[in-house]
C-alpha positions, 0 to 999 in steps of 0.5 A: 188200385182204386182210390177213395173219393176226395171232397173239396169245397170251391169257395165263392164260385157257386151258390148251393141250390139244395143238398148234394147227392150223398157222397156214398151214393154218388161214388157207387154210381161213378164206380159202376160206370168207370170200373167196367169202362176201364176194363173194357178199354184197357185204360191204365188210369182215369180221373172223374171230377164232378161239381155239384151245388158248390162242391167239387168231388174227385174219384180217382182210379188206376195209375198214372204210369205203368212203370212207377205205379203212381196212383192217379190223383186230382193233381195228376196232369193230363193232356186234354187235346181239343178241350184246349180250344175252349181256353183259346176261345176264352182268351179270344173272348177276353181280347174282345171284351177289352176292345182288342179283337173284333170277332166279325173282322176279317182274319187278315186284319190281325196278321199282315201276312194274310192280306191279299189272300182268302183270309180277307173274306174269312172272319175271326169268328168263322175260324173259331167256329170251324166254318172257315171253308173246310180246313183239314183236320190236322196240320200238313206234314210240311208245317213243323212249327208255327212260322211254317204253318203261318207261311202256308195259310196265305196259299190256302184254298177253301173246300167250300164257301166260308160260313156255309158248313162246319168241319173239325180242324186243328189249323182253323182254331189254331189260327184263331187262337194265334190271332187272339194273342196277336190282338193282345200283342203277345205270343199265345203262350205268354198271353195264356201263362201270364194273363188268362190262366192267372186271372182264372186262378189256375195254378196247375195248368200248363202249355209246357209242363215245368220240370218241377211238375213232371212227376205229376205228368201222367204217361199216356198210352196208345191203342197198343199200350205203348207209352206216348206223349204229345209232341211239339207242333205247329200252333199246338198250344192253341189247338190241343196243347193244354195239360191240366189236372182234374182239380184245375179243370173242375175249377175251370168248369165251375167258373164257366158255370158261375163266373161272377167272382171274376173281373168283368172282362173275363165274365164277358169272355166266358159269356162269349164262349157260351154264345150260340152262333149257329145250329147244326143237326141239334147242336148249337156252336159256341166258341170252343164249346158245343151246346145242347138243350137239356135234358137230352138222351144219351143217344143224342149226345153221342151223335153230337160228338160223333165222327160223322158230325165232326167230319161230314158236311152239314149245313149250318143255320146262323143265329141272327142275332147270336144267342146268349146261353139259355137255361137248361143247356148242356155245354160240352167238349171232347179232346184227345191226343195220341195217349189221352182222352178227355171230356167235360160236360156241364149244365150251368143252370143246374150247377152240375158238371163232370170232367173225365180224364184218362191216360189213354185215347178211347172212343168219344162215345164211351166218354159221353155215355159215362158222363151222361150216366153220372150227370143223370145221377147227379140231377135226380 
């Protein structure tokens, strides 16, 4: 049921800064963290990928599907939910770095259908940082596809003034990703699959899983243990539609920590996603990512990723000018779909990071606690 640790060097991405924690010791920490978690939350399969001092290690537990009993591996495909927003943010950063997109511009500049609406007063940046005025968390039921949703946006009303407080939302960053692709004069899926993902060297990351890869696509399970996978929806690719493997997500995390092997526009894109645009209750908001001064307590990290923080009103303090990533900063993002739970957290200045992927949606707090324990062990 439980798999042995796999060990792979990520060449040319990270510079070693000392000896890695011994593999056996780290496995003991991961086992002690993950096995009780899986039992308590009834998680069929879970993968942990860590990056430390130039190496990726994989710890694989359980099964990808109950019917086949196929074991989890570093190549298993998981839905990553809102972690997808960091990919859309990177695409927007790339569009900005190549002179196609201006984050401070009104959203209506990039979509004629938005002219004459509220979106003449909402910036692209506000869409990407959840401060566009209080969009709902989910897409409305009458928006079954992107075109229907785009038809609804011009009639939107702000719940509060744009730029004053954040509120988690799929429509807001969904439109943000759509506009980024529009600025590149490509559909979002095309911009991702033909430009961004190849440039990042991610060969096992998809918006639509190809038939040839379906055997690696884990089956998700809902709270009742019934099989479920994400369904197509309005702006789903932009907001929550990425499927990827622990190995690809470890590479993505490593590139976010040390992007110097990438072409200059992508280095600038990653820097844009790590830029602090405002602070709220101890959290610094980037594009897609949220950031914290490191080290921090597990309670502070749990609170930052809590439902009240995401959904309740909190006044923001805009950073003028916006702040580049500072040393000793933890960068993180949670993501969920109906049958999957994902979490990624890393500290670029320490060269350490952890990815946790599961084929069940379980509480954010439990993911954060597990990742915090693993990071603490790696950093001592």
